[in-house]
C-alpha positions as CSV (number, residue, x, y, z in Angstrom):
1,X,153.4,86.0,139.5
2,X,150.9,85.1,142.2
3,X,151.6,86.4,145.7
4,X,149.5,85.4,148.6
5,X,149.4,88.1,151.4
6,X,148.4,87.0,155.0
7,X,147.0,89.0,157.7
8,X,145.3,88.7,161.0
9,X,147.9,87.1,163.2
10,X,148.6,88.2,166.7
11,X,148.7,87.2,170.3
12,X,145.8,85.7,172.2
13,X,145.1,83.9,175.4
14,X,144.0,80.3,175.4
15,X,140.5,79.8,174.6
16,X,140.5,83.0,172.4
17,X,139.8,83.6,168.8
18,X,141.6,85.0,165.7
19,X,140.7,85.3,162.1
20,X,143.4,85.1,159.4
21,X,142.8,86.5,155.9
22,X,144.8,85.7,152.7
23,X,144.5,87.7,149.5
24,X,146.1,86.3,146.4
25,X,147.2,89.0,144.2
26,X,148.8,88.9,140.7
27,X,148.0,87.1,137.5
28,X,145.9,84.3,138.5
29,X,144.4,82.2,135.7
30,X,142.6,79.8,137.9
31,X,142.5,79.0,141.6
32,X,141.9,75.3,142.2
33,X,142.7,75.1,145.9
34,X,143.5,77.5,148.7
35,X,144.8,76.5,152.1
36,X,146.5,77.2,155.3
37,X,149.5,75.5,156.8
38,X,151.5,76.2,159.8
39,X,155.1,75.7,161.3
40,X,155.7,75.7,165.0
41,X,159.3,76.3,166.3
42,X,161.4,73.2,165.7
43,X,158.7,71.4,163.8
44,X,157.9,70.6,160.2
45,X,155.2,72.7,158.3
46,X,151.9,70.9,158.5
47,X,148.5,71.2,156.8
48,X,145.8,73.1,158.8
49,X,142.9,73.2,156.3
50,X,142.3,73.5,152.6
51,X,139.3,74.4,150.4
52,X,138.8,73.7,146.7
53,X,137.2,76.0,144.1
54,X,134.1,73.7,144.4
55,X,134.0,74.2,148.1
56,X,135.5,70.7,149.2
57,X,137.1,71.3,152.6
58,X,139.8,69.3,154.5
59,X,141.0,69.9,158.1
60,X,143.8,68.5,160.2
61,X,142.5,66.3,163.0
62,X,144.1,68.7,165.5
63,X,141.9,71.6,164.4
64,X,138.6,70.0,163.5
65,X,135.7,71.6,165.4
66,X,137.7,74.6,166.3
67,X,138.9,76.1,163.0
68,X,136.7,77.1,160.0
69,X,138.1,77.8,156.5
70,X,136.0,79.8,154.1
71,X,136.7,81.6,150.8
72,X,135.5,84.6,148.7
73,X,136.2,83.5,145.2
74,X,135.4,87.0,143.8
75,X,138.1,88.5,146.0
76,X,140.6,85.6,145.6
77,X,140.6,85.5,149.5
78,X,140.6,82.7,151.9
79,X,139.9,83.0,155.6
80,X,140.7,80.9,158.7
81,X,138.5,81.4,161.7
82,X,140.4,80.0,164.8
83,X,138.4,79.5,167.9
84,X,139.1,77.8,171.2
85,X,142.8,78.4,170.6
86,X,145.4,76.3,172.5
87,X,149.0,76.9,173.3
88,X,149.9,74.2,170.8
89,X,148.3,76.3,168.0
90,X,151.3,78.7,168.3
91,X,153.0,78.8,164.9
92,X,153.6,80.8,161.8
93,X,150.6,80.3,159.6
94,X,151.2,80.3,155.8
95,X,148.7,80.7,153.1
96,X,149.0,78.4,150.0
97,X,147.5,78.7,146.4
98,X,147.3,75.8,144.1
99,X,149.8,73.7,146.1
100,X,152.4,76.1,144.7
101,X,152.3,79.7,145.8
102,X,153.4,80.5,149.3
103,X,152.7,83.6,151.5
104,X,155.4,84.9,153.9
105,X,153.4,83.9,156.9
106,X,151.7,85.5,159.9
107,X,152.6,84.6,163.5
108,X,149.9,83.4,165.9
109,X,150.9,83.1,169.5
110,X,148.7,81.7,172.1
111,X,149.9,82.2,175.6
112,X,148.5,83.2,179.0
């Protein structure tokens, strides 16, 4: 069973930065894609960014030029560097592996 485990969430003021990490533990035969999604209160879960094993990257329009996704394949780890954070980025951020395995989420709060 694959279990993604997120870390790095917290509270930050608008304009600040946070870095999320996600380690995929367990029996992983092959990781094809890793990604980050988020769910704000009262809203549906939405894609933030994904990165494939080959390095192809996709961002939501709302985070382009502010967030950066990267990975360390040897460590089965994906990162999300979040800069210039806004109040509307407040959400629970979830890690996803292969469009199938979900982490439990980490809360990011952006508030003054």
